[in-house]
C-alpha positions as CSV (number, residue, x, y, z in Angstrom):
1,M,83.2,9.7,-73.6
2,A,81.1,10.4,-70.6
3,T,80.6,7.7,-67.9
4,M,77.8,7.3,-65.4
5,S,77.9,5.7,-61.9
6,K,75.3,5.3,-59.2
7,V,76.2,7.1,-56.0
8,I,74.6,7.2,-52.5
9,L,73.1,10.6,-51.5
10,S,75.9,12.3,-49.5
11,G,73.5,13.0,-46.6
12,S,72.8,9.3,-46.2
13,T,74.6,6.8,-44.0
14,D,75.4,3.7,-46.1
15,G,72.3,4.3,-48.4
16,R,69.8,4.4,-45.5
17,N,66.9,6.8,-45.3
18,I,67.5,10.4,-44.3
19,P,65.1,11.7,-41.6
20,V,63.9,15.2,-42.1
21,S,64.0,16.7,-38.6
22,S,64.2,20.4,-39.6
23,V,61.1,22.6,-39.8
24,S,63.1,25.7,-40.8
25,S,64.3,27.1,-44.1
26,G,67.3,28.5,-42.3
27,S,68.5,25.1,-41.1
28,P,67.4,22.4,-43.6
29,N,68.7,18.9,-43.3
30,T,71.4,18.3,-45.9
31,I,70.3,15.6,-48.4
32,H,73.1,15.8,-50.9
33,T,76.1,18.0,-51.9
34,A,76.7,17.9,-55.6
35,I,80.0,17.1,-57.3
36,T,82.5,20.0,-57.3
37,G,83.3,21.9,-60.5
38,T,81.4,22.4,-63.7
39,G,82.8,19.6,-65.9
40,N,80.6,16.9,-64.3
41,L,77.0,16.5,-63.3
42,D,75.0,14.8,-60.5
43,E,71.5,13.6,-61.7
44,V,69.4,13.7,-58.5
45,W,66.6,11.2,-57.8
46,I,64.8,11.7,-54.5
47,W,61.7,10.0,-53.0
48,A,59.9,11.0,-49.8
49,L,57.9,8.8,-47.4
50,N,55.5,10.2,-44.8
51,T,55.6,8.0,-41.6
52,D,52.7,9.8,-39.9
53,D,49.7,7.5,-39.5
54,T,47.0,10.1,-39.9
55,S,48.1,13.4,-41.5
56,D,49.7,14.7,-44.7
57,V,53.0,16.6,-44.2
58,G,54.4,19.4,-46.2
59,L,58.0,19.1,-47.5
60,V,60.2,21.7,-49.0
61,I,63.3,20.7,-51.0
62,Q,65.9,23.4,-51.4
63,F,67.5,22.5,-54.7
64,G,70.9,24.2,-55.1
65,G,70.0,27.4,-53.2
66,T,67.9,29.0,-50.5
67,T,65.8,31.5,-52.5
68,D,62.0,31.1,-52.4
69,P,60.5,30.4,-54.9
70,D,63.5,30.1,-57.3
71,D,65.2,27.1,-55.5
72,F,62.3,25.6,-53.7
73,F,60.1,22.6,-54.5
74,K,57.1,22.5,-52.2
75,V,55.1,19.2,-52.0
76,E,52.5,17.7,-49.8
77,I,53.5,14.1,-48.9
78,P,50.3,12.1,-48.2
79,H,50.2,9.6,-45.3
80,G,49.8,5.9,-46.1
81,E,50.8,6.3,-49.8
82,G,54.3,4.8,-49.8
83,L,57.3,6.5,-51.6
84,C,56.5,9.7,-53.5
85,L,58.9,10.9,-56.2
86,V,59.9,14.5,-55.5
87,I,63.0,15.1,-57.6
88,P,62.9,13.2,-60.9
89,G,66.5,13.2,-62.2
90,L,67.2,17.0,-62.2
91,V,70.9,17.9,-62.4
92,L,73.3,19.8,-60.2
93,Q,77.0,20.5,-60.1
94,N,79.6,22.9,-58.6
95,G,79.1,21.8,-55.0
96,L,75.5,23.0,-54.7
97,V,73.5,21.6,-51.9
98,V,70.1,19.9,-51.8
99,G,68.4,20.5,-48.4
100,A,65.0,19.6,-46.9
101,Y,62.7,20.7,-44.2
102,A,59.1,19.8,-43.4
103,T,56.0,21.3,-41.7
104,V,56.3,18.6,-39.0
105,A,59.6,17.3,-37.6
106,S,60.7,13.7,-38.0
107,K,57.7,12.5,-40.0
108,I,59.3,12.5,-43.5
109,V,62.2,10.3,-44.6
110,I,64.1,10.8,-47.8
111,S,65.7,8.1,-50.0
112,G,67.2,8.2,-53.4
113,F,70.5,8.1,-55.4
114,I,72.7,10.1,-57.7
115,N,73.7,9.2,-61.2
116,R,77.1,10.8,-61.4
117,I,77.9,11.8,-65.0
118,T,81.7,12.4,-65.6
119,A,83.3,13.6,-68.7
């Protein structure tokens, strides 16, 4: 029987927001590294917040790889809107990495959690 537990994003310190300081696809900020192996799953839930007072900011989530467009989710995060859901419970495994970079450094923060599903 499978079990599920809630886990902090591995790129977070104690569950705090993860600032997106990178503006480069070659050096994204690590948001989460999925569970190793193929017998279990990490269900990924990520929200983004734009802290800029006046401008929308582009955000790219690299979901498990670095190939554009196959592994990229590109979203515009509006200013003044509060948290925006950007990854709605998609699953990863086998140590794959979720990374992020933005069009402007240090204006986006990421929060979220993992539902770890183990066999």
